C-alpha positions as CSV (number, residue, x, y, z in Angstrom):
1,M,31.9,119.5,97.8
2,K,34.2,118.5,95.0
3,L,37.1,116.1,95.7
4,A,40.3,115.3,93.7
5,V,41.9,111.9,94.5
6,I,45.4,111.3,93.1
7,P,46.2,107.5,93.4
8,A,50.0,107.0,93.8
9,R,51.3,103.7,95.0
10,G,55.0,103.2,95.8
11,G,55.6,100.0,93.9
12,S,56.1,101.1,90.3
13,K,58.4,98.5,88.7
14,R,59.0,99.5,85.1
15,I,60.1,103.0,86.1
16,P,61.1,102.8,89.8
17,R,59.7,105.5,92.0
18,K,58.0,107.0,89.0
19,N,55.5,109.1,90.9
20,I,58.2,111.1,92.6
21,R,60.9,111.0,90.0
22,Q,62.0,114.5,88.9
23,F,60.3,115.7,85.8
24,F,61.4,119.2,84.7
25,G,62.3,120.5,88.1
26,K,59.7,118.9,90.3
27,P,58.5,115.4,91.3
28,M,56.2,114.0,88.7
29,I,53.2,113.9,91.1
30,A,53.7,117.6,91.9
31,W,52.4,118.5,88.4
32,S,49.1,116.8,89.1
33,I,48.8,118.2,92.6
34,E,49.5,121.8,91.5
35,A,47.2,121.7,88.5
36,A,44.4,120.4,90.6
37,T,45.0,123.1,93.3
38,R,45.5,125.9,90.7
39,S,42.2,125.0,89.0
40,G,40.1,126.1,92.0
41,L,37.6,123.4,91.2
42,F,38.2,121.3,94.3
43,D,37.4,121.7,98.0
44,R,40.0,119.0,98.8
45,V,42.9,117.5,96.9
46,I,44.1,114.3,98.4
47,V,46.7,111.7,97.5
48,S,46.0,108.0,98.2
49,T,49.3,106.2,98.7
50,D,50.8,103.3,100.6
51,D,54.2,105.0,100.6
52,D,55.5,107.3,103.3
53,E,58.0,109.1,101.0
54,I,55.3,109.8,98.4
55,A,53.0,111.0,101.2
56,G,55.7,113.5,102.3
57,V,56.2,114.8,98.8
58,A,52.5,115.1,98.3
59,R,52.1,117.2,101.5
60,H,55.1,119.4,100.6
61,H,53.4,120.3,97.3
62,G,50.0,121.1,98.8
63,A,48.0,117.9,98.9
64,E,46.4,116.2,101.8
65,V,47.2,112.6,102.8
66,P,44.4,111.8,105.2
67,F,45.1,108.1,105.3
68,I,47.7,105.5,104.2
69,R,46.2,103.2,101.6
70,P,45.8,99.6,102.9
71,A,48.2,97.0,101.4
72,A,45.3,95.0,100.0
73,I,44.6,97.7,97.4
74,A,48.2,98.8,96.8
75,D,49.7,95.9,94.8
76,D,49.8,95.3,91.0
77,M,46.3,93.8,91.0
78,A,44.5,96.7,92.6
79,T,42.2,98.6,90.3
80,T,41.7,102.3,90.1
81,A,38.0,101.7,90.9
82,Q,38.9,99.9,94.2
83,V,41.3,102.8,95.2
84,M,38.7,105.4,94.4
85,R,35.9,103.6,96.3
86,H,38.2,103.3,99.3
87,A,39.0,107.0,99.2
88,V,35.4,108.1,98.9
89,E,34.2,105.8,101.6
90,A,37.0,106.9,104.0
91,L,36.2,110.6,103.6
92,Q,32.4,110.2,103.6
93,T,32.6,108.2,106.8
94,G,33.9,111.5,108.3
95,G,30.6,113.2,107.4
96,Q,31.5,114.8,104.1
97,A,29.4,114.5,100.9
98,F,30.7,115.0,97.4
99,S,28.8,116.2,94.4
100,A,31.7,115.2,92.1
101,V,34.9,113.3,92.6
102,C,37.8,113.4,90.1
103,C,40.5,110.8,89.9
104,I,43.7,112.4,88.6
105,Y,46.7,110.3,87.7
106,P,50.0,111.2,89.2
107,T,51.8,111.0,85.9
108,A,49.8,113.7,84.1
109,P,52.1,116.7,83.5
110,F,50.3,117.5,80.3
111,M,47.0,118.0,82.0
112,R,45.5,121.5,81.7
113,V,43.1,123.3,84.0
114,E,40.8,124.1,81.1
115,D,40.4,120.4,80.3
116,L,39.6,119.7,84.0
117,S,37.0,122.5,84.0
118,A,35.4,121.3,80.8
119,G,35.1,117.8,82.2
120,L,33.4,119.0,85.3
121,E,31.0,121.2,83.3
122,K,30.0,118.3,81.1
123,L,29.4,116.0,84.1
124,M,27.2,118.5,85.9
125,T,25.2,119.7,82.9
126,A,24.9,116.7,80.5
127,G,22.5,114.9,82.8
128,G,22.6,111.2,83.7
129,L,26.4,110.7,83.3
130,D,28.5,108.6,85.7
131,Y,31.9,109.8,84.4
132,V,33.6,112.2,82.1
133,F,37.2,111.5,81.2
134,S,40.0,112.7,78.9
135,A,40.6,110.9,75.6
136,T,42.2,111.4,72.2
137,D,42.0,109.8,68.8
138,F,44.2,107.1,67.5
139,A,46.9,108.3,65.1
140,F,46.3,105.5,62.7
141,P,43.1,103.6,61.8
142,I,42.8,100.7,64.2
143,Q,40.6,98.8,61.7
144,R,43.8,98.3,59.7
145,A,45.6,96.7,62.6
146,F,47.3,93.3,62.2
147,R,48.9,90.6,64.3
148,L,51.9,88.5,63.7
149,T,51.2,84.8,63.9
150,A,53.5,82.3,65.6
151,G,55.2,81.7,62.3
152,G,55.8,85.5,61.8
153,A,53.1,85.9,59.1
154,V,50.9,89.0,59.0
155,E,47.2,88.5,59.8
156,M,44.7,91.4,59.8
157,L,42.4,91.8,62.8
158,Q,39.6,93.0,60.6
159,P,40.1,91.5,57.1
160,G,36.9,93.1,55.9
161,H,38.7,96.5,55.9
162,L,41.7,95.3,53.8
163,K,40.6,97.6,50.9
164,T,38.7,100.3,52.8
165,R,40.1,103.8,52.3
166,S,41.5,105.3,55.5
167,Q,39.3,108.4,55.1
168,D,36.2,106.1,55.0
169,L,37.0,104.4,58.4
170,E,35.3,105.5,61.6
171,A,37.4,107.5,64.0
172,C,38.3,105.7,67.2
173,Y,39.5,107.0,70.5
174,H,41.4,105.9,73.6
175,D,41.8,107.0,77.2
176,A,44.3,109.8,77.7
177,G,45.2,108.7,81.2
178,Q,44.9,112.1,82.8
179,F,41.6,112.7,84.7
180,Y,38.3,110.9,85.4
181,W,35.4,113.0,86.8
182,G,32.7,110.9,88.4
183,T,29.8,111.1,90.7
184,A,30.4,109.8,94.2
185,D,27.7,107.1,93.7
186,A,29.5,105.8,90.5
187,W,32.8,105.5,92.3
188,L,31.2,103.8,95.3
189,A,29.4,101.3,93.1
190,E,32.6,100.7,91.0
191,R,30.7,101.3,87.8
192,P,32.9,100.9,84.7
193,V,34.3,104.1,83.2
194,F,34.4,102.8,79.7
195,A,30.7,102.3,79.3
196,S,27.5,104.1,78.0
197,G,27.2,106.2,81.1
198,S,30.4,108.1,80.3
199,A,31.4,110.9,78.0
200,A,34.8,112.1,76.9
201,I,36.7,115.4,76.7
202,L,38.8,115.1,73.6
203,L,42.4,116.3,73.7
204,P,44.9,116.8,70.9
205,R,47.4,113.9,70.5
206,R,50.4,116.1,71.2
207,R,49.2,116.5,74.8
208,V,48.6,112.8,75.5
209,H,51.5,110.7,76.6
210,D,51.2,107.4,78.5
211,I,54.3,107.2,80.8
212,D,54.8,103.6,81.7
213,T,58.3,102.7,80.4
214,P,61.7,104.5,80.2
215,E,61.1,105.0,76.5
216,D,57.7,106.6,77.3
217,W,59.4,108.9,79.8
218,A,62.0,110.1,77.3
219,V,59.4,110.8,74.7
220,A,57.3,112.7,77.3
221,E,60.3,114.8,78.2
222,L,60.9,115.8,74.6
223,A,57.2,116.6,74.0
224,F,57.0,118.6,77.2
225,K,60.0,120.7,76.2
226,V,58.5,121.4,72.8
227,L,55.1,122.4,74.3
228,A,56.7,124.6,76.9
229,A,58.7,126.4,74.2
230,Q,55.5,127.1,72.3
231,S,53.5,128.5,75.3
């Protein structure tokens, strides 16, 4: 069996009620639920939440909410690994076994079914992987990054690349914050996602938007509108 787990706690602070705030006509979390369901990849699509309102919205849009997440793993310090371990343990206790488990973030309206499918295929065929997750490349060379000192002066993080041409620098990538396929064993052991046992599905930057602040939300709305007009 294949399981999708959408972790959605109720205590978002920077954007209050972010997970169920309206985004282009539906609650934000509905985009993730509906993409997972539409993909046909999952035997079960569940939402792990501590919040009754989120649970109601999730059920309305087709997800299961088989438990209410314990408060101990629903605060700012709770990790995705802890939440995923709890979900897999809770469902396997009921006698189900999962060949693959996908964590899908509730703020992933740009996620596409073909990317989810590519992630599962890589996990199942590459051999020996713990996880496959979505990622994209940095828009600018991170080797040329700098900090500002306490006095306001510029200080390069990697001074050795001061004169290196941009085209000669190694490409670097970051998490796209959409989905994380993994084996049940990897989630249960809380193995790190960003490690040698993982592989990435690369997405174009235009479809990767981290939505954590009101400014992020505004940018995501603009990008979503443009992409919708192009499809």
